[in-house]
Each structure stands twice: as structure tokens, then as C-alpha cells.
C-alpha positions, 0 to 999 in steps of 0.5 A: 500500500505504502509503495503504491502511494509513493509511486502514485505521488511520484508519477502524478507530480513528476513535474514537481519531483523533477524540479526537486531532483534538479534543485538537489542535483545543483546543491550536490554538484556544487558540494561535490565540486567544492569538496573535491577541489578543497581536498585536492587544492592544498598541493595545487596551490602549493605547486602554484606558489612554488613558481615564486621561489624556494621556501627553505634555505639550507646553510652551514652551521658556522655561517648561520651562527655568524649571521645570527651573532653579527646580523650579517650575511656571508656572501657565498662563504666569504665571511666564513670558511664553512661550506656544505658538500655538493655531493650530498645534495642527492640526499635531499631526496632520501628524507621521509618527505622526499616527494614533497621536495619539488626543486632545489638548487645550490649556490656558491658566490665569488668575486671576479673581474671583468676585462675592464677591471670591474669587480662583479659577483659571480653566482655559481648554481645549477640551472637544469642539472641532471642528478642521479639519486641514491634511490635509483631515480633521477631528476633535473633541478636548478634555477631554471625552474626555481627562478621561473619568473625571470625574464630572458631578454636575450639568448636563452637559459644556460643549458647544463645538458650541453658540453658548453655549460662550463664555459657559459654565463648568464648576465643580469640586465643592469650589468649587461647595460653597464658593461655593454654585454650581449648574448653571444659575446665572449669575455674573460672572467678572472677569479681569485684562483683562476681565469676562464674565457666564457660566452654570454648565453643569455641576459636576464631581468630578475627585478632585483640585486641579481640584475647586477650579478653574473650567474654561471654553472657551479663547476665554473665558480668552484674552479674560479674560487678553488672550492671544489665540491663546496656550496655555501647555501641551498634553496629548497622548494617543498610542498608543506602543510600550514603550521599549527601549534604543534608545528610551532612548538616543534620549531622551537625545540623538537626535543621537548615534544612527547613521543606521540607529538614528535611522531605526529610532527615528524610524519606531517609535512610541516616546514619545520619537520622538512627542515629538521629532516634536511639537517639530518641528511646534510652534514653540518647544515642548518635548514630554516624556513623562508617565513614570508613564503611559508606563512603566505602559503598557509594563509592563502591555502586557509583562505582558499579552503574557507572560500570553498566551505562558504560556497558549499554551505551557501549552495546547500542552504539555497538547495534547502530553501528551494526544496522547502518551497517545492515540497510545501507546494506539493503537500498543498496540492495533495491536501485533500488526498492527505486529509482523506487518508487521515479521515479513514484512519491513517496515522500522522507517522505513516503519512509523514514517512510516505512524504519523506520517502518520496522526497528521499527517493527524489533526492537519491536520483538528484544526488547521484546526478549531482555528484557526477555533474559536480565531479565534472565541475571540479575537473573544469576548475582544476583544468582552468585554474591549476592546469591539471585534473582534480583527483576523485576523493572517495571520502567525498561520496559519503560526505555529500550523501550525508549533507544532501540527506540532511538538507533534504530533510531540513527542507522538508520540515515546513511541509511535514509540519503542515501535514501534522497540522492538517485537519481532515474536516477542514480540508474535505469541506474546503475550509483550508 
């Protein structure tokens, strides 16, 4: 009997039921899309922010202590004889959060003289250095991707994959204008320990102090300064989780954490945890977060996720209001039918159960359609905003199911109260 009542109501009022299903589908699609993007947006936002530079700097302990005590920065070890070892850089990809380290580059500065006698800073680094890792993997790392915002005005990025890399340099636009240098020009760089004839591979515009410098391969600067296998700093770009109270306590002193807190911190991609693990594998190093970058990442990510939550909440509220209006209109149209059922002995619980069952069946159809529509919506956001697909999160399915059920029931409450207040005598005699 109940099944026939539900089936009859669904088919007799198929227009309104389709509108209810459509309203639910819209709410479900927005909730699905926003939740999938929200759960996947952390890595994507971090990936986008990584194009604006490193968020971790690694220095020798002695150099770091010198900076802390005297509030000065050593230029490539000029103020300290302490260095890091180039042959240990591959260990960065052996830490627990190895896959979160997306790029890194070593740096070593020296002073060199141009043919006209002008002293300039020459920065040795990797550009697109091919590295075979201890794990058997390989990668290309360097400033070509770490400084992707630099504008190459002439020539091109120095290419370490060619045999000419050790005899090529990149010149900052300010220095190039002052020394009248252009891509393809040759000159002799005279360093503290050696001189080398080099060719200008490209002229770059970095928009800062780097425009007065020369960038060259790390091997060339090590040769000019007689510092084989030595680097002064390493810049690391890593995907990290925004800091919380645990991360801040650990950054002050990990030894003060309890065993459970230490394990949680160590196994979470906080910037302090990544720094700590880097120090474990790079001999004599101190790794520290570039706070402006790290804190900006956390703030942007938190605001982005808050925006997603607000959009989801507003879409569900809108769906609830739409469902409320449509279900109330449906109950008003069926007032005489419901009054008759009450008159012949039907209990309020049975009638209410039938109405809720009708709406939940409609919600199921709308929710399933809305889920797949929402996942497509998430892919559209991912492709247009981040340039990559959004991963389907299985946990979104039960979350959306629960949200849609709650919204559907909440939207049906005004109609349920109307059913409970409906008096058979008034309805059947036209008094309503």
C-alpha cells in the first residue's frame, strides 16, 4: 500500500519531483565540486606558489651562527670558511618527505673581474642539472625552474645538458647595460684562483640585486674560487602543510615534544619537520624556513579552503530553501488526498514517512546526478585554474550523501509540519 502511494505521488507530480531532483542535483554538484577541489587544492596551490621561489634555505652551521651573532650575511662563504658538500645534495631526496621536495638548487658566490677591471659577483648554481639519486631515480633541478619568473631578454637559459655549460654565463640586465654585454659575446672572467674565457648565453631581468650579478654553472665558480665540491647555501622548494601549534612548538625545540607529538610532527609535512629532516641528511647544515613564503602559503591555502566551505554551505542552504518551497507546494496540492487518508484512519507517522520517502527517493536520483555533474565541475576548475585534473576523493561520496540527506530533510520540515497540522474536516469541506 505504502509503495503504491509513493509511486502514485511520484508519477502524478513528476513535474514537481523533477524540479526537486534538479534543485538537489545543483546543491550536490556544487558540494561535490567544492569538496573535491578543497581536498585536492592544498598541493595545487602549493605547486602554484612554488613558481615564486624556494621556501627553505639550507646553510652551514658556522655561517648561520655568524649571521645570527653579527646580523650579517656571508656572501657565498666569504665571511666564513664553512661550506656544505655538493655531493650530498642527492640526499635531499632520501628524507621521509622526499616527494614533497619539488626543486632545489645550490649556490656558491665569488668575486671576479671583468676585462675592464670591474669587480662583479659571480653566482655559481645549477640551472637544469641532471642528478642521479641514491634511490635509483633521477631528476633535473636548478634555477631554471626555481627562478621561473625571470625574464630572458636575450639568448636563452644556460643549458647544463650541453658540453658548453662550463664555459657559459648568464648576465643580469643592469650589468649587461653597464658593461655593454650581449648574448653571444665572449669575455674573460678572472677569479681569485683562476681565469676562464666564457660566452654570454643569455641576459636576464630578475627585478632585483641579481640584475647586477653574473650567474654561471657551479663547476665554473668552484674552479674560479678553488672550492671544489663546496656550496655555501641551498634553496629548497617543498610542498608543506600550514603550521599549527604543534608545528610551532616543534620549531622551537623538537626535543621537548612527547613521543606521540614528535611522531605526529615528524610524519606531517610541516616546514619545520622538512627542515629538521634536511639537517639530518646534510652534514653540518642548518635548514630554516623562508617565513614570508611559508606563512603566505598557509594563509592563502586557509583562505582558499574557507572560500570553498562558504560556497558549499551557501549552495546547500539555497538547495534547502528551494526544496522547502517545492515540497510545501506539493503537500498543498495533495491536501485533500492527505486529509482523506487521515479521515479513514491513517496515522500522522505513516503519512509523514510516505512524504519523506518520496522526497528521499527524489533526492537519491538528484544526488547521484549531482555528484557526477559536480565531479565534472571540479575537473573544469582544476583544468582552468591549476592546469591539471582534480583527483576523485572517495571520502567525498559519503560526505555529500550525508549533507544532501540532511538538507533534504531540513527542507522538508515546513511541509511535514503542515501535514501534522492538517485537519481532515477542514480540508474535505474546503475550509483550508
